[in-house]
C-alpha positions as CSV (number, residue, x, y, z in Angstrom):
1,M,-5.8,-10.5,-38.7
2,L,-5.9,-9.4,-35.1
3,T,-2.4,-8.7,-33.7
4,V,-1.8,-8.8,-29.9
5,A,1.4,-7.9,-28.2
6,Y,1.6,-10.3,-25.2
7,L,4.2,-9.1,-22.6
8,A,5.6,-11.0,-19.5
9,N,8.3,-10.0,-17.1
10,Q,10.3,-13.0,-18.1
11,F,9.3,-15.3,-21.0
12,P,9.6,-18.2,-21.4
13,S,9.6,-19.3,-17.7
14,A,9.3,-22.9,-16.6
15,V,7.4,-21.8,-13.5
16,E,4.9,-19.9,-15.6
17,P,3.7,-22.4,-18.2
18,Y,0.3,-20.7,-18.4
19,V,1.9,-17.8,-20.4
20,I,3.0,-20.1,-23.1
21,E,-0.3,-21.9,-23.0
22,E,-2.3,-18.7,-23.4
23,I,-0.2,-17.5,-26.3
24,G,-0.6,-20.9,-27.9
25,E,-4.4,-20.7,-27.5
26,L,-4.6,-17.3,-29.1
27,R,-2.5,-18.4,-32.0
28,R,-4.6,-21.5,-32.4
29,R,-7.6,-19.2,-32.9
30,G,-5.8,-17.3,-35.7
31,V,-4.6,-14.4,-33.6
32,R,-1.1,-13.0,-34.5
33,V,0.7,-12.9,-31.1
34,I,3.9,-11.0,-30.6
35,A,5.4,-12.6,-27.5
36,G,7.5,-10.3,-25.5
37,S,9.8,-10.5,-22.4
38,V,11.0,-7.6,-20.3
39,R,14.0,-9.5,-19.1
40,K,16.2,-12.0,-21.0
41,P,14.9,-15.5,-20.2
42,L,17.0,-17.6,-17.8
43,G,19.1,-20.2,-19.6
44,D,18.5,-23.1,-17.1
45,Q,14.7,-22.7,-17.1
46,A,14.2,-21.7,-20.7
47,S,16.6,-24.2,-22.4
48,A,14.0,-27.0,-22.4
49,I,11.2,-24.7,-23.7
50,T,11.0,-24.4,-27.4
51,C,8.9,-21.2,-27.4
52,E,11.0,-18.0,-27.7
53,P,10.1,-14.3,-27.3
54,D,9.6,-12.3,-30.5
55,V,10.7,-9.1,-28.6
56,T,13.1,-8.9,-25.6
57,L,13.2,-5.5,-24.0
58,Q,16.4,-5.9,-21.9
59,P,19.2,-5.4,-22.5
60,L,18.6,-2.2,-24.4
61,T,20.8,-0.5,-26.9
62,T,21.7,3.2,-26.8
63,M,19.8,3.8,-30.0
64,I,16.6,2.4,-28.7
65,L,16.9,4.4,-25.5
66,L,17.3,7.6,-27.5
67,R,14.5,6.8,-29.9
68,A,12.2,6.1,-26.9
69,M,13.1,9.4,-25.3
70,R,12.3,11.3,-28.4
71,L,9.0,9.4,-28.8
72,C,8.0,10.1,-25.3
73,M,8.7,13.8,-25.8
74,Q,6.8,13.9,-29.1
75,R,3.8,12.0,-27.6
76,W,3.9,13.6,-24.2
77,R,0.2,14.4,-24.1
78,A,-0.6,10.7,-24.3
79,I,1.4,9.9,-21.2
80,A,0.9,13.2,-19.3
81,P,-1.8,11.7,-17.0
82,L,0.5,8.9,-16.0
83,L,3.4,11.3,-15.3
84,T,1.0,13.5,-13.3
85,R,0.0,10.5,-11.2
86,V,3.6,9.6,-10.5
87,L,4.9,13.0,-9.7
88,F,2.0,14.7,-7.8
89,R,-0.5,12.1,-6.6
90,G,-0.6,9.0,-4.4
91,R,1.4,8.0,-1.3
92,E,4.3,6.2,-3.0
93,G,7.8,7.1,-1.8
94,P,10.5,8.7,-3.8
95,F,12.1,5.4,-4.8
96,K,8.9,4.0,-6.3
97,R,8.2,7.2,-8.1
98,L,11.7,7.2,-9.7
99,K,11.2,3.5,-10.7
100,A,7.9,4.4,-12.3
101,L,9.6,7.2,-14.3
102,A,12.3,4.7,-15.4
103,H,9.5,2.2,-16.4
104,T,7.8,4.9,-18.4
105,W,11.0,5.2,-20.4
106,L,11.0,1.5,-20.8
107,G,7.5,1.7,-22.1
108,G,8.8,4.0,-24.8
109,C,11.4,1.5,-25.6
110,Y,8.8,-1.3,-25.9
111,T,6.8,1.0,-28.2
112,V,9.9,1.5,-30.4
113,L,10.2,-2.3,-30.7
114,L,6.5,-2.7,-31.6
115,Q,6.3,0.1,-34.1
116,G,5.4,-1.0,-37.6
117,R,4.1,-4.4,-36.5
118,G,0.4,-3.5,-36.7
119,V,-0.4,-4.0,-33.0
120,D,-4.1,-3.8,-32.2
121,H,-3.9,-4.6,-28.5
122,I,-1.4,-5.2,-25.8
123,H,-1.9,-7.8,-23.0
124,V,0.5,-8.1,-20.1
125,H,0.6,-11.0,-17.7
126,H,1.1,-10.0,-14.0
127,G,0.7,-6.6,-12.5
128,Y,4.3,-6.0,-11.7
129,F,6.4,-3.3,-13.4
130,G,5.8,-4.9,-16.8
131,S,2.2,-3.8,-16.6
132,W,3.3,-0.2,-16.4
133,I,5.5,-0.7,-19.4
134,A,2.6,-2.2,-21.4
135,M,0.3,0.6,-20.3
136,V,2.7,3.3,-21.5
137,A,3.3,1.5,-24.8
138,A,-0.5,1.2,-25.3
139,R,-0.9,4.9,-24.9
140,L,2.0,5.8,-27.2
141,L,0.7,3.4,-29.8
142,D,-2.9,4.6,-29.3
143,V,-4.3,1.0,-28.6
144,R,-5.9,-0.5,-25.6
145,F,-4.3,-2.9,-23.1
146,S,-5.4,-5.6,-20.7
147,V,-3.8,-7.3,-17.7
148,T,-3.9,-10.6,-15.9
149,L,-3.5,-10.5,-12.1
150,H,-2.5,-13.5,-10.0
151,G,-1.6,-13.2,-6.3
152,S,1.4,-11.3,-5.0
153,D,1.2,-8.8,-7.9
154,L,-2.3,-7.9,-6.7
155,L,-2.2,-8.5,-2.9
156,L,1.4,-7.7,-1.9
157,H,3.0,-5.6,-4.7
158,G,0.1,-3.7,-6.2
159,T,2.1,-0.6,-6.9
160,Y,0.1,1.9,-9.0
161,L,-2.7,-0.6,-9.5
162,D,-5.3,2.2,-9.2
163,V,-4.1,3.8,-12.5
164,K,-3.5,0.4,-14.2
165,L,-7.0,-0.8,-13.4
166,E,-8.5,2.5,-14.5
167,S,-6.6,2.5,-17.8
168,C,-7.0,-1.1,-18.8
169,S,-9.9,-2.2,-21.0
170,L,-10.0,-5.7,-19.4
171,C,-8.6,-7.2,-16.2
172,L,-8.4,-11.0,-16.0
173,T,-7.8,-12.7,-12.7
174,V,-7.5,-16.2,-11.5
175,S,-10.0,-16.4,-8.6
176,E,-13.3,-15.1,-7.3
177,Y,-11.4,-13.9,-4.2
178,N,-9.2,-11.7,-6.4
179,R,-12.1,-10.3,-8.2
180,R,-13.9,-9.4,-5.0
181,Y,-10.6,-7.9,-3.6
182,I,-10.2,-5.7,-6.7
183,L,-13.8,-4.4,-6.6
184,Q,-13.6,-3.7,-2.9
185,R,-10.1,-2.1,-2.9
186,Y,-10.7,-0.1,-6.1
187,P,-14.4,0.8,-6.0
188,T,-14.2,3.1,-9.0
189,V,-13.2,0.3,-11.3
190,D,-15.9,-0.9,-13.7
191,A,-16.9,-4.3,-12.5
192,E,-17.8,-5.4,-16.0
193,K,-14.2,-5.3,-17.1
194,V,-12.9,-7.6,-14.3
195,A,-13.3,-11.3,-15.3
196,V,-12.2,-14.5,-13.7
197,T,-10.4,-17.0,-15.9
198,R,-9.0,-19.9,-13.9
199,L,-5.7,-21.7,-14.6
200,G,-5.7,-25.4,-15.0
201,V,-3.6,-28.6,-15.4
202,D,-3.9,-31.9,-17.2
203,A,-5.0,-34.9,-15.1
204,P,-3.0,-38.0,-15.7
205,E,-5.0,-41.0,-16.9
206,S,-3.8,-43.1,-14.0
207,V,-2.3,-42.4,-10.6
208,V,0.2,-44.3,-8.4
209,A,-1.3,-45.6,-5.2
210,R,1.5,-45.8,-2.7
211,V,1.1,-48.5,-0.1
212,K,2.1,-47.2,3.2
213,T,3.2,-48.9,6.4
214,K,4.6,-47.7,9.7
215,D,8.1,-48.7,8.5
216,N,8.1,-46.1,5.7
217,P,8.8,-42.5,6.3
218,F,6.0,-40.0,6.1
219,T,7.0,-38.1,3.0
220,L,6.3,-34.4,2.5
221,L,6.8,-32.5,-0.8
222,A,6.9,-28.7,-1.3
223,V,7.3,-27.2,-4.7
224,G,8.0,-23.5,-5.3
225,R,10.6,-20.8,-5.8
226,L,12.7,-20.3,-2.8
227,H,11.4,-16.8,-2.1
228,A,10.4,-15.2,1.2
229,V,6.7,-15.0,0.1
230,K,6.7,-18.8,-0.2
231,D,7.8,-19.0,3.5
232,H,9.7,-22.3,3.3
233,A,11.2,-21.3,6.6
234,F,7.8,-21.9,8.2
235,L,8.0,-25.4,6.8
236,V,11.5,-26.1,8.1
237,R,10.5,-25.0,11.6
238,A,7.4,-27.2,11.4
239,C,9.6,-30.1,10.4
240,A,11.6,-29.5,13.6
241,Q,8.3,-29.9,15.6
242,L,7.5,-33.1,13.7
243,R,11.0,-34.5,14.6
244,D,10.4,-33.5,18.2
245,R,7.2,-35.5,18.2
246,S,9.3,-38.6,17.1
247,V,7.6,-38.7,13.7
248,Y,9.6,-40.7,11.1
249,F,9.5,-38.4,8.0
250,E,11.2,-37.0,5.0
251,C,10.7,-33.5,3.5
252,S,11.8,-32.5,0.0
253,I,11.6,-28.9,-1.3
254,A,11.8,-28.5,-5.1
255,G,12.8,-25.1,-6.3
256,E,15.5,-22.5,-6.5
257,G,15.7,-18.9,-5.4
258,P,17.3,-16.2,-3.2
259,E,16.2,-17.8,0.1
260,R,18.3,-21.0,-0.4
261,R,21.2,-19.9,1.8
262,N,18.9,-18.8,4.6
263,L,17.1,-22.2,4.4
264,E,20.3,-24.1,4.5
265,T,21.3,-22.2,7.6
266,L,17.9,-22.9,9.2
267,I,18.2,-26.6,8.4
268,R,21.6,-26.8,10.1
269,K,20.3,-24.8,13.1
270,Y,17.5,-27.4,13.7
271,E,19.8,-30.3,12.8
272,L,17.4,-31.5,10.1
273,E,20.0,-32.5,7.5
274,K,18.7,-36.1,7.6
275,H,15.0,-35.0,7.2
276,V,14.9,-32.0,4.9
277,S,16.4,-31.8,1.4
278,L,16.6,-28.8,-0.9
279,L,16.4,-30.3,-4.4
280,G,17.0,-27.1,-6.3
281,Y,15.4,-26.5,-9.7
282,V,13.6,-29.7,-10.9
283,A,12.5,-29.9,-14.6
284,R,8.8,-30.4,-15.1
285,D,9.3,-33.9,-16.7
286,D,11.1,-35.0,-13.5
287,M,8.3,-33.8,-11.1
288,N,6.1,-36.9,-11.7
289,A,8.4,-39.1,-9.6
290,L,8.4,-36.6,-6.8
291,Y,4.6,-36.4,-6.7
292,D,4.3,-40.2,-6.9
293,H,6.6,-40.6,-3.9
294,A,4.9,-38.0,-1.7
295,D,2.3,-38.8,0.9
296,V,1.3,-35.1,1.2
297,V,2.1,-32.0,-0.8
298,V,2.3,-28.9,1.3
299,L,2.2,-25.2,0.6
300,T,3.2,-22.6,3.2
301,S,3.0,-19.3,1.1
302,R,2.0,-16.0,2.6
303,S,0.3,-14.9,-0.6
304,E,-0.9,-16.9,-3.7
305,G,-3.4,-16.9,-6.5
306,I,-4.5,-20.5,-6.9
307,P,-1.2,-22.4,-7.2
308,L,-0.6,-24.8,-10.1
309,V,1.4,-27.1,-7.7
310,L,-1.8,-27.8,-5.7
311,M,-3.7,-28.5,-8.9
312,E,-1.0,-30.8,-10.2
313,A,-0.9,-32.7,-6.9
314,M,-4.6,-33.1,-6.6
315,A,-4.9,-34.2,-10.2
316,R,-2.6,-37.1,-9.2
317,G,-4.8,-38.0,-6.3
318,K,-2.4,-36.6,-3.7
319,I,-3.4,-35.2,-0.3
320,V,-2.6,-31.5,0.0
321,L,-2.2,-29.2,2.9
322,A,-2.3,-25.4,2.3
323,P,-3.1,-22.2,4.2
324,A,-6.7,-20.9,4.0
325,I,-5.8,-17.7,2.2
326,T,-6.9,-15.9,-1.0
327,G,-8.4,-18.2,-3.7
328,I,-6.9,-21.4,-2.3
329,P,-10.3,-22.5,-0.6
330,E,-11.9,-22.4,-4.1
331,L,-9.7,-25.3,-5.0
332,V,-9.0,-27.0,-1.6
333,I,-12.3,-27.6,0.1
334,A,-11.3,-28.4,3.7
335,G,-11.8,-32.1,4.6
336,K,-13.3,-32.9,1.1
337,T,-10.6,-32.2,-1.5
338,G,-7.7,-31.6,0.8
339,F,-6.8,-29.9,4.1
340,L,-6.4,-26.3,5.1
341,Y,-4.7,-24.7,8.1
342,E,-4.9,-21.2,9.7
343,P,-2.3,-19.0,8.1
344,G,0.8,-18.6,10.3
345,S,-0.3,-21.2,12.9
346,A,2.6,-23.7,13.1
347,A,0.8,-25.7,15.8
348,E,-2.3,-26.3,13.5
349,F,-0.1,-27.0,10.5
350,V,1.8,-29.7,12.5
351,D,-1.4,-31.1,13.9
352,R,-2.8,-31.4,10.4
353,L,0.3,-33.2,9.2
354,D,0.1,-35.6,12.1
355,F,-3.5,-36.3,11.4
356,I,-2.8,-36.9,7.7
357,R,0.0,-39.2,8.6
358,S,-2.4,-41.3,10.7
359,L,-4.7,-41.6,7.6
360,T,-1.8,-42.6,5.3
361,I,-0.7,-45.5,7.5
362,R,-2.8,-48.5,6.4
363,S,-3.2,-51.2,8.9
364,P,-1.1,-54.1,7.5
365,M,-3.4,-56.7,9.0
366,I,-7.0,-56.5,10.2
367,P,-7.9,-59.8,11.9
368,S,-10.9,-61.5,10.2
369,R,-12.2,-63.0,13.5
370,M,-13.1,-60.3,15.9
371,R,-15.2,-61.1,18.9
372,A,-14.8,-58.3,21.4
373,R,-16.8,-55.1,20.9
374,S,-13.6,-53.1,21.1
375,D,-12.0,-55.1,18.3
376,L,-15.0,-54.5,16.1
377,E,-15.0,-50.8,16.8
378,H,-11.3,-50.6,16.0
379,R,-11.8,-52.4,12.7
380,S,-14.7,-50.1,11.8
381,R,-12.6,-47.0,12.7
382,V,-9.6,-48.2,10.6
383,L,-11.8,-48.9,7.6
384,S,-13.6,-45.6,8.0
385,E,-10.3,-43.7,8.0
386,A,-9.1,-45.5,5.0
387,R,-12.3,-44.7,3.1
388,Q,-12.0,-41.0,4.2
389,L,-8.5,-40.8,2.6
390,D,-9.7,-42.6,-0.6
391,W,-12.7,-40.2,-0.9
392,I,-10.5,-37.1,-0.4
393,Q,-8.1,-38.3,-3.1
394,H,-11.0,-39.1,-5.5
395,A,-12.7,-35.8,-4.8
396,A,-9.5,-33.9,-5.4
397,R,-9.1,-35.5,-8.9
398,V,-12.8,-34.7,-9.7
399,Q,-12.4,-31.1,-8.5
400,V,-9.4,-30.6,-10.9
401,H,-11.1,-32.3,-13.8
402,N,-14.3,-30.4,-13.5
403,N,-13.1,-26.9,-12.5
404,F,-9.3,-26.6,-13.1
405,N,-9.0,-28.5,-16.3
406,R,-6.3,-27.0,-18.5
407,G,-7.9,-27.5,-21.9
408,R,-11.3,-26.3,-20.8
409,N,-10.0,-23.2,-18.9
410,L,-7.8,-22.2,-21.8
411,E,-10.8,-22.3,-24.1
412,S,-12.7,-20.1,-21.5
413,F,-9.7,-17.7,-21.5
414,G,-9.7,-17.4,-25.3
415,D,-13.5,-16.9,-25.4
416,V,-13.4,-14.1,-22.7
417,F,-10.3,-12.4,-24.1
418,L,-11.5,-12.2,-27.7
419,D,-15.1,-11.4,-26.8
420,R,-13.9,-8.4,-24.8
421,I,-11.2,-7.0,-27.1
422,A,-12.4,-7.9,-30.6
423,P,-15.0,-5.1,-30.8
424,Q,-12.3,-2.6,-30.0
425,T,-10.4,-3.5,-33.1
426,E,-13.3,-2.8,-35.5
427,S,-12.5,0.0,-37.9
428,L,-14.6,3.1,-37.4
429,S,-14.7,6.1,-39.7
430,H,-14.7,8.5,-36.8
431,E,-13.8,8.0,-33.1
432,D,-16.0,11.0,-32.1
433,F,-19.4,9.7,-31.0
434,V,-21.3,12.6,-32.5
435,L,-19.6,12.2,-35.8
436,Q,-20.4,8.5,-35.7
437,Q,-24.1,9.2,-35.4
438,I,-23.9,11.7,-38.3
């Protein structure tokens, strides 16, 4: 039986359901998966998730640390190229180099925890420090490893990605944009080992059509961790501009994180307490009501892969507005499956919101008897705008069903993953190529 050690920085995590889903898909195919987490999972997000890690790296015991140190010294030749890269090559600063040395030690600890479990391959999700740990463990165990890259782990925090990409046997990524970025930024990487496996969501059988009038507030919804890269501050400032345009609106932000206090301060500064609400962490089962109530789902991130929140909104027939960055245009086709805006342009963002608001307000009464040419033109324009909105909502659902379907994309992940790593686990009498021919 093929045994894969699957490592995530924090597992399980409610905001990363794809990790659980990929582990489940491999197990469904008969693969023995050892689920691992570098950090202890958070209680509030993991309590509702039945899946638990088989191996948790932190916190560590003194015995494991000592065994890891001895193992690294015994197998120093296996990790010597990594240590050479950290100590003598590259442009990283002293702090990042020290962290890499510490993560090398953690890689030894992970190896100790995996010893005797018959691991054939190590896969790590995200290119953060967990990928260095997995790479070190793979070398110490003399197996190969693979990595999945998303957005910020590749585009913003790609520390030591050169050596990680050179060392891995397979790199999976979530968008064509990411694949092009990898091959352009790291031209020595073998293009054959970089493959796109998209994420996906389940589309509900039916959607709630919200009837809108001028008396209802225009309702915005943002979903995501309160982190600087998500740039919810941009959204708060845009809400101030909407208020200044005398737009009647509500904005809800679902998520928790280190930026909460800064956002609360910003909301008070712009006197938006009656318009903007920070909902905190919202369980996945409770998200449906928020999606149903929203007129538009917005994303203001500075860096992303292809966010699940956009897929989930579009699967429910919701209008989405997102920055035209990275792989997002592969999902949100401007004016057809949603709306895009120029990254960082608050004016364009607010203009797009105002335009979407005009589409969501259905005329409560269109007179049946219209004689004047201007009346007929007005009726035609209203109907045309209503049809445009309907077509975008329909096209959004079709886009998710055809290209970002959870079940279909999970099968694709399983096919690609096993096709690429299965030949590496075949038993050979000799690893030396010449001896193999003899």
